[in-house]
N, C-alpha and C positions, 0 to 999 in steps of 0.2 A: 458520633458524627451525624449531623442532620443531612439526609439525602438530598441531592440536587434533583432537578427535574428529570435529567437524563437517567440518573441512577434509579429513580422511582419507576420510570417507564420500563426499564429492562428487568427490574426485580421480578416482575410478574411473568416474564418470559423465560427467565433463566432456569428456574426449577423444572419446568416442563421440557425445556430443551435438553437439560442434563439427563433427565430420566429417559428421554428418547435415545440419546447417544449411548447411554449405558447398556441398552439392549442390543447394540450392534456387535457383530463378531469380527468383522474385518472391513472397516471403513476405508474409503479412499479419501485422502486429504489433498486437495489440489489448490494451489495459489496461482495468481494471475501472471501472465507473461510479463517479461521485464520486471521481475520481482524486486521490491524495495524492502526496507527493514521491517515494516509492519507486516507485509505479506509473509516473509520468511520467518520472522519472529513468532507471529501468530501460529503459523503452520507447525513449527517445531514445538512450541508450548502446548498446542493441542495434542500433538503426538505424545508428549509426556503425560498429559492428563489421561489419555486413553491407557497408556502403559501402566500407570498407577492403578488402574482398574482391571488389569490383566488382559487388556485388549491390544492386539498388535496391528496398528494401521499401516497402510502403504501411503507414501508421500510422493506427489508428482508435481513437476513443472516443466514446461517446454524449454525454458531457458535456464542457463546455469545460475547457481547462487553467486551473487556479486562477490568480488574478491574481498571486500571489507567485512563480509559476514561469514567467511569460510571457517572462522575460528569457533563458531557456534556448534556445540555438541548436538549431533543428530542431523546436521545438514548433509552429511555424507549419504544419508539414506534417501534423499530426494532424487528421483530419477525421471526420465522422460516418460510421459504416459504412453501406454500401448494397450490395444484392445484386450489381449490375452491376460494382462495383469488386472485391468479394470473389471474384466469378467469374473475374476476371483472375489471381488468385493461385494458386500451386501448393501452398500449405500455410498453416495458420493457427496462429500462436503466441499462446497465452494467457499474459499477463504479470501476475504479482503477484496471482493468484487462480486457483482450480481448479474453480469451479462456473460453468458457462456462464450461469446466471441472473444472475451478478454482472457480466456483460459486456454487458448492455443488451438492446435490442429484437431483436437477431438471434439470440437463443438457439435458436429453432426451426431457423433456417438451419444453425447449427453442429451441431445434432443429426442433421440429414438429409444434410449434405454428404458426399461421398465423399472429400473432400480430407484429407490427413494433418493431425491435430491434435497440436500439440506444447505442452509446458508448461514454463515456467520460473518457479519459485515457491517460497516457504518457508512457506506456510500448511499447517495440519494436514489430513490425511485426503483426499488427492486421490482421485477416483473410480477404481475399478479398471477396467482394460481400455479406457479412453476415449482415452488419449493414445498415439500411436505412438512418441514420443520424449519423455523427461522429464529435466530438470535440476531436481531437487527435493530440498530438505533443510529440514525443519522446525526444525533447530537453527541454520540460518544466520541471521545478524543482519538480513538484508534480501534482497530479490530483487536489488537492485543489487549486492550482494556476489557473488551467483551469476553475474551478467552479467560482473563483473570477472574471475571465474575463466575465462571464455571468452577474454578478452584475455590472461590469464596463460598459458593453454594454447597460444595461437597466436602469442604474442609481445607482451609488455606495451609494447614501444616503439611499438606502433600506437595507444596511448591518446593521442588528440589532446586539445587544450584543451577542445573542445566535449564530447567523450566524458567527460573527467575531471570537468567541471563537473556533468554529468548523474549520473555515478556517485557523486560526493561528495554531491550533493543527496539521492539516494536513501538512501545509508547514514546520513547525519547526521539526516535526518528520521525514519527508521524505527527508529533506536536511541535516540531521545530525546536527541540530542546526546551519544551514547556513554555513556548512563547505565543502559541496560537490561541484564538478565542475559545476553542473547545476545551481548553484546560480548565478544570474546576477543582473544587475541594475533593470531590470523589476521585479525580485523577491522582492527586497527591496522596490521598488515603490509600489507594491501591498500590502506589509505588512504595509507600511506607511498609506495607505488608509484604510486598515482593522482596524488598531489601531484608526485612526482618526474618522471614521464613526461608528465603533462599541463601542468606548469608553472603550476598554479593557486594562488590565494591563499585559503585557507580562510576567513579573516576576512571577505573581501569576499562570498563565497558565503553565509556565515551571515547577514550583514547583509541581503543581498537577499531571503533567505527569511523572516527573522523581524523585520526592522526596517522593515517597509513597511506597517504597519497604519494605517488611517484613524481619525480621531476618532470616526466613527460606529461602527466596530468596537469601540472601547474603551467607548463608551456601552452598546453591546449586552453586552459582557463584564461591565461593572459591574452592570447590571441582572440578568444571569444569575447572577453570583456572590452577589448580595444575596439571591437566592431559593433558595440551597442549603438542602436539608433532609437531616437525618441519620436513618438507620434502623439496625436490627439492633444495638442498643446503641452507636450512634454509630460503627459500623465502615463503614457504607456511605453515601456522599454522593451525592445526586441533584440534578441540575440539569435544568431544562426550558426549551425555547425554542419558542415558537409561531410560525407563519407571520406572524401579526399583529405580533408583537414584532419580527421581522426586517424586515417591511415598514415599520414605524414608524421604524426606525433606518436604513432605506435599505441593508440588508445582505442577503446571500444565504447559502446553505448553505456556500459556500467560505469565508466569513468566520468560520465556527465552528471552523476548524482550530486544534487545540491547547487548546480550552476544557476538554475533559474531563480534562486533566492537572492543572489547578489544585487541585481538592479533595484530591488525594493528598498535598498539603503540610499538610493539617489533621491535628493530633495525633490518633492513634488510628484514622484512616480507612485502610482496606485495599483498598476498592473504590470507584471513582468511576464514575458513570453519567450520560451526557448523553442526554436524550430531546428529539428535535425533529421537527416535522411536515414531511413531504415527500410530495408527490404523493398526498395522501389517506390516508397511513399514518404511522406513527411510526417514525423511524429511531432506533436505540439504539447508542451508542458506549460501550464498557466498557474501563476500565483498572484494573489491580490491582497488588498487591505480593506475589504468589506464594503467597497463602493460599487462593485460590478459582480453580478451573479455569474461566476465563471463556469459553474455547472451548466447553466443555460447556454452560455457561449459554446462550450464543448459539445453539447448535444446537437448543435447545428453542424458539427463536423465529425460525426461518427464517434463521439466520445461521451464523457460525463465525469462526475466526481463530486466535489463539494463546492460550497459557495465561494470559498477563497483558494481552492486548489483543485485543479482538474486536468484532464488529459484528453487529447483529440487526435484525429488523423486527417490528412489532406492528400489527395492524389498527386499533388505537386504541379510544377516545380516549386522550389522554396519561395521564390519571389511572388508567385501567384498565391501561395498559401498565406504569406504575409499580408498581401493586399486584401484578400477575402476576410481574414480574421480581423484586421484593423477596421474594416468597414463594419463588421458586426459589433465590435467593442465600441466604436465611435458612436453608433446609433444608441447604445445603452448609456454611454456617458453624457450624451447631449439631451 
């Protein structure tokens, strides 16, 4: 297989990164708050990469594993970060995010610790000088793909069924089931090896991820879709979910996974935005069709991400958040 630009770029990094990780004795693996399939899948797959080398990492996240991912082997080992546990570790690996504020309540600990900080991620603009080792490529389809390259470098035959399920979960969820522009020949080559060595059945994994919604979630989705508003000459679709609405339907933030993608099917819509209340602020999820740099938009509102997918925060209330964000997007569209 001829390497694409992204694969060529990371090939030079991955050997050095793998050698550095192999020297660790007890690393901490932490994924971002509000974890998605790529964050959890990458974290678990990296855990099994270390285990295969005789290293026992500790895994952390401030938030629970989403319900549709609790079937993954190893997820039960993810716990809330605590100073006494982090103190036991000889390095901290940030997974699927490059801003310590995205990793929860231990951000101050991370900024002051003398431990090596490492990064494995595909989001834009990691801070300079913060990480001692990085496996980073903003052109990669997912962080799980980058974790796969570690297996590829050190021997893909070590991809166990458990690691393969985690890798496949990360890739399929972060590529929108292989429909985003970041999907390349290298992505499919990696998936082929993951299936080959892990002996997994993609249809079963897809069903576990996407075919496990409750009736309450569908009621919430129906109400949310019914409230769609269009802005910017009907090019931008906006949805809003309040804590009251989630409570009335017996749902949580995890149940909103995938909601933001639905309005992109509306004719003429090029940007979809979901606003929802969380912890006294408004969380913003953005998805697009390559006409607006959503990473740029998100960075104006305490967030970031990719060109076509990003997240941000607003102090609220929701209607003020909608007004401010639409003003930013409108300026870019015009």
